[in-house]
C-alpha positions as CSV (number, residue, x, y, z in Angstrom):
1,X,36.7,-39.2,-9.6
2,X,39.4,-41.9,-9.2
3,X,38.5,-45.5,-9.8
4,X,39.9,-48.9,-9.4
5,X,40.7,-50.3,-12.9
6,X,41.6,-53.8,-13.9
7,X,43.7,-53.4,-17.1
8,X,44.8,-56.7,-18.7
9,X,45.4,-58.2,-22.1
10,X,43.7,-61.5,-22.6
11,X,43.9,-64.4,-25.1
12,X,40.6,-64.9,-27.0
13,X,40.1,-68.2,-25.1
14,X,40.2,-66.3,-21.8
15,X,43.8,-66.5,-20.4
16,X,46.0,-63.6,-19.2
17,X,49.1,-65.5,-18.8
18,X,50.4,-69.0,-20.1
19,X,51.4,-72.1,-18.2
20,X,53.6,-71.0,-15.2
21,X,52.7,-67.4,-15.8
22,X,54.5,-67.3,-19.1
23,X,54.1,-64.0,-21.0
24,X,56.0,-64.9,-24.3
25,X,52.6,-64.9,-26.0
26,X,52.4,-61.3,-25.8
27,X,54.8,-60.8,-28.6
28,X,52.0,-62.1,-31.1
29,X,51.3,-59.5,-33.6
30,X,48.3,-57.5,-32.5
31,X,48.8,-57.9,-28.7
32,X,51.4,-55.1,-28.0
33,X,51.1,-51.8,-26.6
34,X,48.1,-49.6,-28.0
35,X,47.4,-46.1,-27.6
36,X,44.2,-46.5,-25.8
37,X,45.9,-48.7,-23.4
38,X,48.8,-46.4,-23.0
39,X,46.3,-43.7,-21.8
40,X,46.0,-45.8,-18.6
41,X,49.7,-45.1,-17.6
42,X,48.8,-41.5,-17.6
43,X,45.5,-41.6,-15.8
44,X,46.8,-44.0,-13.0
45,X,48.5,-42.7,-9.9
46,X,49.2,-46.0,-8.2
47,X,49.3,-49.7,-9.1
48,X,48.4,-52.8,-7.3
49,X,49.7,-56.1,-8.5
50,X,50.3,-59.6,-7.1
51,X,53.5,-61.6,-6.4
52,X,53.1,-63.8,-9.5
53,X,52.7,-60.7,-11.7
54,X,55.5,-59.0,-10.1
55,X,57.8,-62.2,-10.5
56,X,56.8,-62.3,-14.1
57,X,57.5,-58.8,-14.9
58,X,60.9,-59.0,-13.2
59,X,61.8,-62.0,-15.2
60,X,61.1,-60.0,-18.5
61,X,62.8,-56.9,-17.1
62,X,60.3,-54.6,-18.3
63,X,58.8,-51.4,-16.8
64,X,55.1,-50.9,-16.7
65,X,53.9,-49.4,-19.8
66,X,57.3,-49.3,-21.2
67,X,58.2,-46.8,-18.5
68,X,55.2,-44.5,-19.4
69,X,53.9,-45.2,-15.9
70,X,55.5,-43.5,-12.9
71,X,54.2,-44.1,-9.4
72,X,54.1,-46.4,-6.6
73,X,53.4,-50.2,-7.3
74,X,52.0,-52.0,-4.6
75,X,52.5,-55.9,-4.4
76,X,50.2,-58.0,-2.5
77,X,52.2,-60.7,-1.1
78,X,53.0,-62.6,2.2
79,X,56.6,-63.2,1.0
80,X,58.3,-59.9,-0.4
81,X,61.5,-60.5,-2.0
82,X,64.6,-59.5,0.0
83,X,66.6,-58.1,-2.8
84,X,64.1,-55.6,-4.6
85,X,65.9,-52.1,-4.6
86,X,63.6,-50.0,-6.7
87,X,61.7,-47.7,-4.3
88,X,58.6,-47.6,-6.4
89,X,57.8,-51.1,-5.2
90,X,55.9,-51.5,-1.9
91,X,55.0,-54.8,-0.6
92,X,51.9,-55.0,1.4
93,X,49.8,-57.9,2.9
94,X,46.5,-58.3,4.5
95,X,42.9,-57.8,3.5
96,X,42.2,-56.5,0.1
97,X,40.1,-53.7,1.5
98,X,42.7,-51.8,3.5
99,X,45.3,-52.5,0.9
100,X,43.1,-50.9,-1.8
101,X,42.5,-47.9,0.5
102,X,46.1,-47.4,0.9
103,X,46.9,-47.7,-2.7
104,X,44.1,-45.3,-3.6
105,X,45.5,-42.7,-1.2
106,X,48.8,-43.1,-2.7
107,X,47.2,-42.5,-6.2
108,X,46.5,-38.9,-5.2
109,X,43.2,-38.4,-6.9
110,X,44.2,-40.6,-10.0
111,X,43.1,-44.1,-10.9
112,X,44.3,-47.1,-9.2
113,X,45.6,-49.7,-11.8
114,X,44.9,-53.3,-10.8
115,X,47.2,-55.9,-12.5
116,X,46.8,-59.7,-12.0
117,X,44.0,-61.9,-12.0
118,X,44.0,-62.9,-8.4
119,X,44.2,-59.3,-7.2
120,X,41.5,-58.5,-9.5
121,X,39.4,-61.3,-8.3
122,X,39.8,-60.4,-4.6
123,X,38.7,-56.7,-5.6
124,X,35.5,-58.1,-7.6
125,X,34.8,-60.2,-4.6
126,X,34.9,-57.5,-2.3
127,X,33.0,-54.9,-4.3
128,X,36.1,-52.8,-4.8
129,X,36.5,-52.9,-8.7
130,X,34.8,-50.1,-10.6
131,X,36.0,-50.9,-14.3
132,X,37.6,-53.7,-16.5
133,X,39.6,-52.7,-19.5
134,X,40.4,-55.8,-21.4
135,X,42.5,-56.0,-24.7
136,X,41.6,-59.4,-26.3
137,X,44.6,-60.7,-28.3
138,X,44.1,-62.7,-31.5
139,X,45.6,-65.8,-30.1
140,X,44.5,-68.9,-28.5
141,X,46.7,-70.3,-25.5
142,X,44.6,-73.4,-24.7
143,X,45.7,-73.2,-21.1
144,X,47.3,-70.9,-18.6
145,X,46.1,-68.2,-16.0
146,X,42.3,-67.4,-16.5
147,X,41.3,-63.9,-16.5
148,X,39.3,-64.5,-13.1
149,X,39.3,-67.3,-10.5
150,X,36.5,-65.6,-8.4
151,X,34.2,-67.7,-6.1
152,X,32.1,-64.6,-5.4
153,X,28.6,-63.7,-6.4
154,X,27.4,-62.8,-10.0
155,X,28.9,-59.5,-11.2
156,X,26.9,-57.7,-13.6
157,X,28.9,-55.4,-16.2
158,X,27.8,-52.3,-18.3
159,X,29.8,-51.8,-21.6
160,X,31.7,-48.5,-21.7
161,X,33.4,-49.0,-25.0
162,X,34.1,-51.8,-27.3
163,X,36.6,-51.1,-30.1
164,X,38.8,-53.1,-32.8
165,X,42.2,-51.9,-32.9
166,X,44.1,-53.8,-35.5
167,X,43.7,-57.4,-35.0
168,X,42.7,-57.0,-31.3
169,X,39.4,-56.0,-29.6
170,X,39.5,-53.5,-26.6
171,X,36.6,-54.1,-24.2
172,X,35.9,-51.7,-21.3
173,X,33.2,-52.5,-18.8
174,X,31.7,-50.8,-15.6
175,X,31.0,-53.0,-12.8
176,X,27.4,-52.4,-11.8
177,X,26.9,-55.1,-9.1
């Protein structure tokens, strides 16, 4: 069954991006692409990101999972860019529930990949997130964008897998409440 999966790399001190959404820290040894993480590209039929993540990705000029992911990329924003020409990007706005429903339908039975802390927090707060898959990189940023900025209720998680891969730790949790 398709699930809504938040997939992210995080510093050991809990940040998914540096100040001003900087991603330069990702070049640290041990925080790059990993086979287990790359499998997410194959099991996901659609992606849902926020505007900040979209902007950060466009700055570095990369494709999702180095081009291994192919499918629609929904970007939740009230301010879509006027110059985007890539047909994979679909700019959406509104409440997270209908947006997730639309993206899941586009995933055509595969998982919906959630990218970005703000979108993930909205999914958690609305009870729409099924799993978290977090790569913990061996780096301390000291400041930046945290894993979550949620104001919602307590969320309980159940471990699915915890693995060491090189210098990183891969943590996978199922949302149970």
